[in-house]
Steps between C-alpha positions, in 0.01 A plus 500: 500500500330337797124516485300758698161431663333679202689264264367203699143633483518531119653148470224351721230690316608347172498138609136412433463443125229388262237503772697239697564533874868530586684390813794698634727344765714690744777293668774582746630407841319563829477871565612604147190715429284250304172599676591866478543483132194283427271727714645810342439363147145396572422824679639713211361299217149495651504869581357641176183293449325172579736255672661263245800377696494250789761404757539127598794440737672160516477519885147364496654157428687481826422166667305553821700476830319181595619328179855642548503355852382163357779511249765614744563819288363776736854628571565550127177682413554692179724234340393367160361176653272690743275619216250316279693572175281270290193676620645838424590389140152359453349834605720687250389270226138559591550873508644483147233264361177588693446862398119492494436433876617624832792308627558499874862500628622451858642789701742508793432656838830637627384547856392134529769389249242272343354460151133599443305306240295683237604845626587661164243507216645548152207616271488452123571870464852447632711500183829498692579297809808594702634215717808519719703267711844360569502194278338598166831413318588186696542193279471234773210270534153648451647851492611431151128520391477865603719683249326366191172650624641854513543745214797673669684471836679798640756466780527758783848584614575686829835556672554225752520720800180676417318172423596362837407813686153508336445133560592529879261797528223288339546212738495749792184661363322166512603397844858376530742676744814643349728202592250240359440708190871531426565131566227404259612745230863390519404128517194368315437818292862522401515143371186572297650823368820330396289242305287774328820686398597199291187555285578863412637423161170346382311834538374702203584835679710599802324767709746733687407660837448842337221359287285397802203730565561762764433506785585141581166423670534119521808300598436254216 
């Protein structure tokens, strides 16, 4: 049977073993519900006591717009080569190995569409770190260093029509008009989604839409 959200909670809760911090990855195409699931897991797992689960999105490793302009990649923002994949993998290794000190991770400001250095503190008390992003299962270039750092990777699946609808709504929420949002979703975002779909078979678990926390409070 497909997993429910409660099943996912129990599976995530069991990941830290022998006092060791665990890292859970959530992959999927743009708009598939990755952030929704990650935030729901963190909220639910931290609800009954001192916080012990942290959320570190991959989006903090977007290259800044100034660097994308220099590289001539601004019109492909969100593609694999518009992230610091090696830096992301290095942070994941540090999160796994440096459990005795606070580790600062970058965040991402969606209104500005820019990364923010040192925005997310991960304290030693965090025994589970949930990280989410498009390319956790990609095997090209520096992205290949990511998967070995993660205990499990789950893949969010959403019907294509709903995924596109949610993604257009997100772009509109953060400033694009409908025509520009639709053009971006069906162009750049779709190329990225097609690439991410090829990594589906490497996931440890497929997450169906019904297993996402309700209501869907984030377009993920």
